[in-house]
N, C-alpha and C positions, 0 to 999 in steps of 0.2 A: 150217469156220469160219463162224459165223452172222453175218448182217448185220442191221442195225436201221435202220428209218426214224426219224430223230431230230428232224426239223424240217420246216416248210413255209415257203417263201419265195414271196410273191406281190407283185404290183404293181397297185395300184388307186388312184383318186383322186389320181394324181400322187405317190404315196408307196409305198415298199417296206415290206412287213410280214413279220415273222418270228414264228413261234410253234413251240414244241416240241410233239412228238407223243408218244403213249403209248410209242412205241418207244424214246424217250430214257430214260424211266423204267425200261423193261425192260433197256436197255443199262447203266444205272447199277447195277441189281441183279445182273446176270449177267455183265457184261463190263468192269466197272470204268470205264465212261464217266463223265466229269465235265463239268458245264456249261461251255460255251465261254466264254472270258474276256469276249467282247463281249456274251454273253447269259448272265448268271450265275444267273438264276432260272428254273427249269424251268416255273414256273407264271405267268410274266409274258409278255405279248405286247409286241413291239417294233415301232416304226415309224420311218422316216427318209425325208427328201426325197431323199437320195443313197443309192446302193447301199451297204449295209453293207460296211466294209472287208474282212471275212473272206471275202466273195464277190468283191468288186472285185479283190482281190489274186490271184484265181485266173484273171484274164484279163489279157492284155497291153494296154497303153494304145494307143488308136488312133493316138497320135502317135509310137509307136515304129516303128523301121524294119522290124521283123519282123511287124508287124500284118497287112499285106496277105497275106503268106505263111500266117499263121495262119488267115485267112478262107478261103483256098484249101484248106487241109487239111480244113476243115469243110464244104466244098462249099456255101458260102453266097454270096449276091450280094455283089459287091465293096463295095457301099455299106452293107452291114448293120452296124449299130452297137448294136442293142438288146442290152444285157447279159443279159437274160433268155433271148433266143434263143441267144446265144453260150454261156451256161452250160449250157443244155439240150443243145446239140449236142456241146460239148466235154466235158461232165460235170465241168468245173472240176477236173480231176485234177491233183494235184501229187505230186512225188516224196517230199515231206516228211511226208505223212500219208495216211490211208486214207479220207478223206471223198470222196464223189462227189455230184454234183448231177444229178438226173434230172427230166425233165418227166413229169407225169401225163398219159398220152395221152387224146385225145378223138377221136371219129370224124372222119375227114377229109371232104372235100367229097362223096365218094361213099359216105359212111357206113361206111367200112372202118377197121380197125385199121392204123395205119401209123406206124412209129417208125424213127429212125436211131440207130445206135450203132457205136462202134468195137469191134472184136474184142479181147477181153482175153487176155493170156497168150501172145501170139505169141512173145515173147522166150524162152519156156521150151519151145518146140516144137523139133523136130529141125531140123538144118541144111537138110535137104531141104525141109521144110515152109516154113521161112523163105524159102528160095530160090524155092519155088513161089509164095509170096505176092507176090513181086515181079512175077510174070508175069500176075497176075489182071487182068482188064479190066473196065471199066465195063459193067454189065448182066449179067455172068457170074453164073449161079445157084450158090448154095452149098447144101450139105446140112446140116440141123440135126437133131440127135438127142439123146435124153435120156441121161444118164450117172448112173443111180441108184447105181452102185457108187463114185462119187466120195467119198472120205473126208472132204472138206471141205464138200461141199454136195450133198445127195442130189437136189436139183432142178436141178443143173448141166446146161447144154445145150451140147453140143459143136458146133463149126462145122467142116465138112470141105469140101474141094473136091467138086464134083458127082459125081465118080467114086468118092468115098469113100476115095481113096488117101492124101490128106494132111490130117492133123488140124491145123487152123490156130490153134485156141484155143477160147475160150468166149464165149457171149453174156454181157453184164454180168449179175451176179447179181440186180440189181433188176428185170430183165425176166423172169427165169425163172418166177415164179409166174403172171404174166399169160400168157406164151406157153403154159405147160402148161394154163391154163384155156381159152384159145382153142382149143388143140389143135395139137400139132406137125404133124399131117398136113395142117392147113389153112394153115400158115404158109409163105410163100414168101420166101426170103432171097436177096438179090442184092447184088452189089458196086456201090457208088456211086462210090468213089474209092480209089485206091492212092497213098499219099504216100511217095515215096522219101526217103532221107536228104537234108537234115538233119532231117526230121520225126522226132520221137521215136517209138520203137516203139509207144507207146500210141496214136499217131495214124496208124498205118500202114495199117490196113484199115477203111474206113468201109462199113457195110452198111445196107441198108434191109430192114425186115421188114414184110410186108403179109399181111393175113388178113381174113376177114369179121369184122364186129363181132357176135359171137354173142349170142344172147338171154341176158339175165341177167348179162352181163359188166360189172363195175363196178371198174375199176382203182383202185389207191391207196385202197381202202376196207376192207382186211382188218385183222387184228389189228395193232395198233401205229400205225395211221394216224389215230386220233382225236386232236384237239388237246387239250393240257393246259390251255389258257387261251383265252378268247374273244378274237377279234381286237381290236386297239386301235381306238378310235373317235376321230375328230377333234373 
């Protein structure tokens, strides 16, 4: 199953900006994608002083009782309230659709590639793998490997326990092209946090990926990432 980058959300000059990408046009032609109700024109740019509802609704309100627990699942500072940070770490995932939000990585303070992500697909693994995931500990190394025979995604990257015994799931598909470009042999994957129930399975295993920022690496710049409209100006 192919995925498409359909839009870019940014925040600057105290305003949120959204613009569709070429991936949205590709998704319209090949996967039946239709413009979102809030953004009904593929060739228009949008801006707002408040976070667009389609994104805001993917995060619990800070006033809700479960919000502190949500922040803990994401392994963020208790006082974190920036919705862009929360969306980037949580991926804004919902059970009712297949949209995900991800951050375009930039070199960290040491000039390295570093991203956080939740393992996908744990719910579909064996009972033994699900049980093993419960005993993972912070800092534990995981093994990542390519899965070219995957019928849904030839770039799929599997995540295993370091001994290779338990297949825990996959890295998010939006990370696969970048990780392959950087080089699987250069990527170090480690456990950041394990969230027991009542955390949903999609928030069960948070990992950190680190690697050198290799020469010529330019994430979020491949086919489909060019904007269809110029950003709105104030």
